[in-house]
N, C-alpha and C positions, 0 to 999 in steps of 0.2 A: 234799220236796227241800231246803227251807230247813233243816229239822232235820238232815238228813243232812250238809249243808254245814257247819252249826255243829258237828256232831260231828267232822267231819274237821279243821276248824280247831282245835278243842279238843285233838284227838289230836296234831296237829303242835305246838301250844303245850306240851302235856305233855312231849314229847320235849325241849323247851327249858327245862323246869322251870317253866313258867307254865301258866295256865289262862284260859279265857274269864271266869272269875269275877274275875280281876285287872283286867278292863276293865268298869267299871260301866255304860257306855253301850251295851255290846254285848248283844244278845239272848242268852239261854241256851238250849241244847238242851233239849227236853222229855224228862224221864226216862220218861214213859209211852210216848212214841213210840219212844224208845230201847229200852225193854223189848219193845215189839211188833216192833221190827226184829230182835230176837234170836229171836223166836218163828217157828220154821220153818213152822208151820201157817198163820200169818197171811201170811208171805212167799209161800208157795205160792199162797194165794188172791189175792194181789195181783200175781202173776206173769203178767199178761196184757198184751198190746200194746194200749194204749188206742185207738190209731189203727185197728187191725184190728177191735177190738170196735165202734168207732163205725161202721165200714163195714158190719159184720154187722147192727148195729142199724138203720141207714138202709134196708137191704134188707128186713129183717123187718117194720119198722113199717109200711111201705107195703103189706104183704100181709095185714094184720089185717082180718078181716071185722068187721061192726058189733058182734056180741056179744063177740068177742075184744077189740075196742078198748075196750068198756065195762069189761071186767075190767082191762085194762091201765091205763086212765085212773083207775079207782077206787083201784088200788094206788098209782099214782104220786101221786095226790092225798093219800092218807093219809100217805105218806112225806114229801111236801113240807110238809104241815101238822104233821109230827112227832107224829102221834096214834097211829101204829101201827095194828095191826088183824090180824084173822084172817079170811082169805078162803077160802071153800070153793067150789070150782068142780066141779060134777058133770057128767060126760059119759061116754058109753060109749067104749071104745077105738076109735081111728080117727076121732074126731069133731073133732080139732084142738085138744085141750086143751093139748098140749105147746107149740104155736106161741106163744101169749102168754107162756108161761114163758120160752122162749128169747129172746123180744123183750125182756122185762124183764131177764133175765140180761145180755144184751149192752148194754143201756142203762146199767145200774148199773156194769158193769165198764168201760165206756168212760169213766166218771166216776171211775174208780179206787176204787170202793166194793166191799166184800166181799159176795158173794152165796154162800150155801150152797145149792147145788142138789142135792137128794137125792131118792131114790125108795125105795120099799119092796122093789123087786126089781131085779136087775141089768139086766134087759132095759129096764125103764123108765128106769133111771139112764143107760143108754147114749144115750137119746133127748134127754136134757137136756145143754145146753152145760156141759162140765166136771162132769157129774153123778157123784155117788157114791152108794153104798148107805147108807141112813139108819142101819143097825145099826153100820157102821164109823164114820160121822161123829159120832154121838151116843153111841157105846158102849152101845147097847141090848142087854140080854142076850137070847140066843136062847131061853133057858128061863126065862120070868118066874116060874115056880113056885120056882125055886132062888134067883134074884136079882130083886128087885123095883125096883131103881133103876139108872140108868145108871152106868157104872163110870169116873167121873173126878171129880177134886176141884174145888171152886169156885175154887181159886187155881192151877189148872193151865193149861198153854198152850192146851189144848182149850177150857177155860172162857173164856179171854181171846179166843179166836177167835170163839166164839159171841157174846160181848158186843160185839165189834167188827163183827159182821155187820150190814149195813144191811137185808138181806132174806134170808129163808129160804124157799125154795120146796121143798115136800115133795109130790112127786107120789105118788099112791096111798097117802096117809097112813092112810086107814081100814084098809088091809090089814096094818098093823103092830099086833101085839098090844100 
């Protein structure tokens, strides 16, 4: 919000032939944040009502069973320590695997963090809050024999989105070639 305010002030000053750079004691807007503000993919992933997400999280976190809570806590711990990690949760369909994912999604979005929630099939994607199909999110080729890499460049808006993500949840990951 501060950066957006600084951008607005700078825009008004520009109309008057001035800039925030003319005022040495004033903070300057971040060009990285400004670039992200122009990225529609990032804007779309931040277009959640944090209050609504906090309410969803409060409801979901109370419903976690012991095993689900362990998964939830381990992922939050890795994130809070900024160590990252890859977590694989195995369970048959209908055993409650999606529940901790939705709890984490709501938690992160309530804090205005980007979560990419994807699944290998459309049905599984529908069960995730804001879920999308992995093939479209990561531009995974449908025929890996013809194309062996995802189809986007490292300096693209999609690459920026992935770099900005605090969490990627990929349901049914082993089902993707």
